[in-house]
C-alpha positions in Angstrom: 179.1 -123.0 -72.2 181.0 -123.4 -69.0 184.8 -123.0 -69.2 187.6 -123.9 -66.8 191.0 -122.2 -66.7 193.9 -124.1 -65.1 196.8 -121.9 -64.1 200.1 -123.6 -64.8 202.8 -121.0 -64.4 202.7 -117.3 -63.6 206.0 -115.4 -63.4 206.2 -111.8 -62.2 209.2 -110.2 -63.9 208.8 -106.5 -62.8 210.4 -104.3 -60.1 208.8 -101.1 -58.9 212.1 -99.1 -58.7 212.7 -96.8 -61.7 216.4 -97.4 -61.2 216.1 -100.8 -62.8 213.7 -99.8 -65.5 216.3 -100.4 -68.3 217.4 -103.9 -67.1 214.1 -105.5 -65.9 211.7 -106.7 -68.6 208.3 -105.0 -68.5 206.2 -108.1 -69.4 204.8 -111.1 -67.4 205.2 -114.7 -68.6 201.8 -116.3 -68.2 200.8 -119.9 -69.0 197.4 -121.6 -68.6 195.1 -124.4 -69.8 191.5 -123.8 -70.8 188.8 -126.4 -71.2 185.1 -126.5 -72.0 182.5 -129.1 -71.2 183.5 -130.7 -74.5 187.2 -131.0 -73.6 190.4 -128.9 -74.1 190.2 -126.0 -76.5 192.2 -126.7 -79.7 192.3 -130.5 -79.0 194.7 -132.1 -81.5 194.9 -128.9 -83.7 196.0 -125.5 -82.5 193.4 -122.7 -82.8 193.8 -118.9 -82.4 191.3 -117.3 -80.1 191.0 -113.7 -78.6 191.7 -113.7 -74.9 191.0 -110.6 -72.8 193.2 -110.0 -69.7 192.1 -107.5 -67.0 193.8 -106.5 -63.7 191.4 -105.5 -61.0 191.8 -103.9 -57.5 188.9 -106.2 -56.2 188.4 -109.9 -56.3 184.8 -109.7 -57.6 182.5 -107.2 -59.3 183.8 -103.6 -59.0 183.3 -100.5 -61.1 185.3 -99.0 -64.0 187.6 -97.3 -61.5 188.6 -100.7 -60.1 190.0 -101.8 -63.5 193.7 -101.0 -63.6 194.7 -102.5 -67.0 192.9 -104.2 -69.9 194.4 -105.8 -73.0 193.4 -108.3 -75.6 195.7 -110.8 -77.4 195.2 -113.3 -80.3 196.4 -116.5 -78.6 197.3 -119.9 -80.1 195.8 -122.7 -78.0 196.7 -126.4 -78.4 195.1 -129.0 -76.3 193.9 -126.3 -74.0 197.5 -125.0 -73.4 198.5 -121.4 -74.1 201.4 -119.1 -73.2 201.4 -115.3 -73.4 203.4 -112.2 -72.3 201.1 -110.0 -70.4 201.7 -106.3 -71.1 202.3 -106.9 -74.9 198.6 -107.0 -76.0 196.4 -104.3 -77.6 194.3 -101.9 -75.6 190.5 -102.4 -75.5 188.6 -99.4 -76.8 186.0 -99.5 -74.0 188.8 -99.3 -71.4 191.5 -96.7 -70.9 194.9 -97.8 -69.6 196.7 -95.0 -67.8 200.4 -94.9 -67.1 202.9 -97.7 -67.9 202.1 -101.3 -67.4 204.6 -101.5 -64.5 202.4 -99.1 -62.5 199.7 -101.8 -62.1 202.0 -103.5 -59.6 202.1 -100.6 -57.2 198.8 -101.9 -55.8 199.0 -104.4 -52.9 195.7 -106.0 -53.9 195.8 -107.2 -57.5 193.5 -109.7 -59.3 193.7 -111.1 -62.8 190.5 -111.7 -64.8 190.5 -113.7 -68.0 187.9 -114.0 -70.8 188.5 -116.6 -73.6 186.5 -116.2 -76.8 186.2 -119.9 -77.5 183.7 -119.7 -80.4 184.8 -116.3 -81.9 181.5 -114.8 -80.8 182.4 -112.3 -78.1 178.8 -111.9 -76.8 178.7 -115.6 -75.7 181.8 -115.3 -73.4 182.0 -114.4 -69.8 185.0 -113.9 -67.5 186.3 -117.1 -65.9 185.8 -117.2 -62.2 187.2 -116.8 -59.7 189.7 -114.1 -60.6 193.3 -115.0 -59.7 195.1 -113.0 -57.0 198.7 -112.1 -57.7 200.9 -112.5 -54.6 204.6 -112.3 -53.8 206.9 -115.3 -54.4 209.3 -116.3 -51.7 212.5 -114.5 -52.7 210.5 -111.4 -53.8 210.2 -110.6 -50.1 213.8 -109.5 -50.3 212.6 -106.6 -52.6 211.0 -105.1 -49.5 214.4 -104.1 -48.3 214.4 -101.3 -50.9 211.5 -99.7 -49.1 213.7 -99.1 -46.2 215.8 -96.6 -48.1 213.2 -93.9 -47.4 213.5 -94.7 -43.6 217.1 -93.4 -43.2 218.6 -96.9 -43.8 221.4 -95.5 -46.0 224.1 -94.1 -43.6 227.2 -92.0 -44.4 229.5 -95.1 -44.1 227.5 -96.8 -46.9 228.2 -94.0 -49.4 231.6 -94.1 -51.1 233.8 -91.0 -51.0 232.9 -88.6 -53.8 229.9 -90.8 -54.9 227.3 -88.1 -54.4 227.5 -85.7 -57.4 225.3 -82.8 -58.5 223.0 -85.1 -60.4 222.1 -87.0 -57.1 221.2 -83.8 -55.2 217.6 -82.7 -55.3 216.7 -79.0 -56.0 217.3 -76.9 -52.9 218.7 -80.0 -51.0 221.8 -78.2 -49.7 220.5 -75.7 -47.1 222.5 -73.2 -45.0 222.8 -75.6 -42.1 224.6 -78.1 -44.4 227.3 -75.6 -45.3 230.2 -75.4 -42.8 231.2 -71.9 -41.6 233.8 -70.2 -44.0 233.4 -73.2 -46.4 232.3 -70.9 -49.3 235.3 -69.1 -50.7 235.8 -66.9 -53.7 236.5 -69.9 -55.9 233.2 -71.5 -54.9 231.2 -68.4 -56.0 230.3 -68.2 -59.7 231.2 -64.8 -61.2 228.3 -62.5 -61.4 226.0 -64.5 -59.2 225.9 -62.3 -56.1 222.9 -60.1 -56.5 221.6 -57.1 -54.5 219.5 -59.4 -52.3 222.6 -61.3 -51.3 224.3 -58.2 -49.8 223.6 -57.2 -46.2 222.4 -53.6 -45.5 225.4 -51.3 -45.5 227.8 -54.1 -46.3 229.4 -52.3 -49.3 231.5 -49.4 -47.9 233.8 -47.0 -49.6 236.8 -49.2 -48.8 235.1 -52.1 -50.8 234.7 -50.0 -53.9 237.7 -49.8 -56.2 238.7 -46.2 -57.1 237.3 -45.1 -60.4 235.0 -48.1 -60.8 231.7 -46.5 -60.2 230.4 -45.7 -63.7 227.4 -43.8 -64.9 225.4 -47.0 -65.2 226.0 -47.7 -61.5 224.4 -44.5 -60.4 220.6 -44.5 -60.0 218.6 -41.9 -61.9 218.5 -38.6 -60.0 220.9 -40.0 -57.4 223.3 -37.1 -57.7 221.5 -34.2 -56.1 222.6 -30.5 -55.7 223.9 -31.3 -52.2 226.3 -33.9 -53.7 227.9 -31.4 -56.1 230.7 -29.0 -55.1 230.0 -25.3 -55.8 231.0 -24.4 -59.3 231.9 -28.0 -60.0 229.7 -28.2 -63.2 231.5 -26.4 -65.9 230.8 -26.1 -69.6 233.0 -29.2 -70.2 230.7 -31.3 -67.9 227.5 -30.4 -69.8 226.8 -32.5 -72.8 226.0 -30.5 -75.9 222.3 -30.1 -76.6 221.3 -31.7 -73.3 219.9 -28.5 -71.5 216.2 -28.7 -72.0 213.5 -26.1 -71.4 212.7 -27.6 -68.0 216.4 -27.0 -66.9 216.2 -23.2 -67.5 214.7 -20.8 -65.0 211.8 -18.6 -66.2 213.0 -15.5 -68.1 216.6 -16.8 -67.9 217.1 -16.3 -71.7 217.3 -12.6 -72.2 218.0 -10.5 -75.3 221.7 -10.5 -74.4 221.8 -14.3 -74.5 220.3 -14.6 -78.0 222.9 -14.2 -80.8 222.1 -11.8 -83.6 220.2 -13.5 -86.3 219.6 -16.6 -84.2 215.9 -16.3 -84.0 214.8 -17.7 -87.4 211.4 -18.7 -88.6 212.1 -22.3 -87.5 212.7 -21.1 -84.0 209.3 -19.3 -83.8 206.3 -21.5 -82.9 203.6 -21.4 -85.6 200.7 -19.2 -84.6 202.5 -17.5 -81.7 203.1 -14.0 -83.1 200.2 -11.9 -82.0 199.1 -8.4 -83.2 200.8 -6.9 -80.1 204.2 -8.4 -81.3 204.0 -6.6 -84.7 205.3 -3.0 -85.1 202.8 -0.6 -86.7 202.9 -0.8 -90.5 205.4 -3.7 -90.4 203.3 -6.0 -92.6 203.6 -4.8 -96.1 202.4 -6.2 -99.4 205.8 -7.8 -99.9 205.4 -9.8 -96.7 202.0 -11.4 -97.8 202.3 -14.5 -99.8 200.4 -14.5 -103.1 196.8 -15.7 -102.9 196.9 -16.4 -99.2 194.5 -13.7 -98.0 191.0 -15.2 -97.9 187.6 -13.8 -97.2 188.0 -14.8 -93.5 191.2 -12.7 -93.2 189.5 -9.5 -94.2 187.5 -7.7 -91.5 183.9 -7.0 -92.5 183.4 -3.5 -93.8 180.2 -1.6 -94.6 180.8 0.8 -97.5 179.2 4.1 -96.6 178.8 7.4 -98.5 182.1 8.5 -96.9 183.9 5.8 -98.9 182.5 7.0 -102.2 183.5 9.8 -104.4 181.2 12.4 -105.9 178.6 11.6 -108.6 178.0 8.1 -107.1 174.7 6.4 -106.4 173.0 7.6 -103.3 172.1 4.0 -102.3 175.1 2.0 -101.0 175.2 -1.9 -100.9 177.5 -4.2 -99.1 178.4 -6.5 -102.0 180.3 -9.7 -102.5 182.1 -10.6 -105.7 182.9 -14.2 -106.9 184.7 -14.8 -110.2 185.9 -17.9 -111.9 186.9 -19.8 -115.1 185.2 -23.2 -116.0 185.5 -25.6 -118.9 182.6 -27.0 -120.9 183.1 -30.3 -119.0 182.4 -28.5 -115.7 186.1 -28.5 -114.5 187.1 -25.5 -112.4 190.2 -23.8 -113.8 190.4 -20.8 -111.6 188.4 -19.1 -108.8 187.2 -19.8 -105.3 183.9 -19.9 -103.4 181.9 -22.1 -105.9 181.7 -25.6 -107.5 180.9 -26.5 -111.0 179.5 -29.5 -112.9 177.8 -30.4 -116.2 174.0 -30.6 -116.2 172.6 -31.7 -119.6 173.8 -29.2 -122.3 174.7 -26.6 -119.6 177.3 -26.1 -117.0 175.9 -25.4 -113.5 177.8 -23.2 -111.1 176.8 -23.6 -107.4 177.5 -21.2 -104.5 177.5 -22.3 -100.8 174.3 -21.4 -99.0 174.4 -17.9 -97.6 176.9 -16.6 -100.1 174.4 -14.0 -101.4 171.4 -12.7 -99.5 169.5 -12.1 -102.8 169.9 -13.0 -106.5 173.3 -11.8 -107.7 174.2 -10.2 -111.1 176.1 -12.8 -113.2 178.1 -12.0 -116.4 179.6 -14.8 -118.5 182.1 -14.6 -121.4 183.5 -17.1 -123.8 187.0 -18.3 -123.0 189.7 -20.0 -125.0 188.5 -22.2 -127.9 184.9 -21.2 -127.4 185.7 -17.6 -128.2 183.5 -16.2 -130.9 180.4 -18.1 -129.9 177.5 -16.6 -128.0 177.6 -17.5 -124.3 174.3 -17.5 -122.3 173.5 -17.5 -118.6 170.2 -18.7 -117.2 168.4 -19.9 -114.1 170.1 -17.4 -111.7 169.3 -18.0 -108.0 171.0 -17.0 -104.7 172.9 -20.3 -104.9 173.5 -21.1 -108.6 173.3 -20.3 -112.3 173.6 -22.2 -115.6 175.8 -21.3 -118.6 175.7 -22.6 -122.2 176.9 -21.6 -125.6 175.6 -21.8 -129.2 177.3 -22.0 -132.6 176.6 -19.2 -134.9 173.9 -20.2 -137.4 173.2 -23.6 -135.7 170.2 -24.2 -133.7 170.5 -25.8 -130.2 173.1 -25.3 -127.4 176.2 -26.9 -126.2 178.5 -26.6 -123.3 181.4 -24.1 -123.8 184.4 -22.9 -121.8 183.6 -19.6 -120.1 184.6 -17.1 -117.4 182.1 -15.4 -115.1 181.7 -12.7 -112.5 178.9 -12.9 -109.9 178.2 -9.8 -107.9 175.5 -9.7 -105.2 174.6 -8.5 -101.7 176.1 -10.3 -98.8 
């Protein structure tokens, strides 16, 4: 169905300058008349129809990139006449509007395309041709004067005294050339704003430093060298207590004469640093050895020979190892080292680390505590373990009992 659109009034009510963004409306009043081959749309009775408005860069055709703005409005049409405010419609999902509506009018070539959905069946409607070009009205030419501002049209005589404030100045707009010689005085400089980079090399001399104002924080680390200190100027009063570290002392500087009597306590001696050579002969007595601290590893190996034995001893000498312990009927270790214990059926199994005995040891077990008075048996003796169990008098079978043991065997 062929449709005609007659443009009655088109008013552009936008300015490009952001300075007037709060006073100039951001809509365009647009009026038109639409007819079909059957006559005006909404003849005699107003109808509401969707109308799509598109702004293009080109007069005909074009790609998606040539579409600047797309919106759709539900418009009341009576006898073909309608009136809308462009810029107040809804966006069309298939098109993306970028930026504000005013930005459309930054383009010098601008065309308006209109599609009227006369029968409420969008697929039947095509855009009315030709597209309408938006051009400048007579007095709008005067707006071109604003473009001259960027061409140095505003002179000093046009600016009122004191009219330019900080807000009007761009960042870094005031350069060194714009500041008169000697114009910057103490009152113009904000306290604490002159940094190291602002000072010329060698500009701060002794005369510029107030006596007594150089504090510790002003002196760089390691800046005061030996050459800067007068001979004998560092006295005890100048040395902070507890600040002399090991690195500050020369090797062998601390002699016996410098160590107060009784000052070298256990806390001052580094663990593990006293060697055999530091101990006087026969200085370590039984009273100096903590109870139960001497382990098998602390005892040097010793082969017992005939020379160590008295008379009437066996002629064959063995290098033996003894392990003893106390264990509950639940396999819990009460006392002893060099073995582990655990229940195993109706027995308690004692296990030695591999290599403890070179051959099967001799094991003797005895009742202990509440199991006293009951027979205690040992069985399954190997180089790494044995089993112990007890039996009640007159009762067949066995049960686990508390016991002590001694295992003696060759190393």
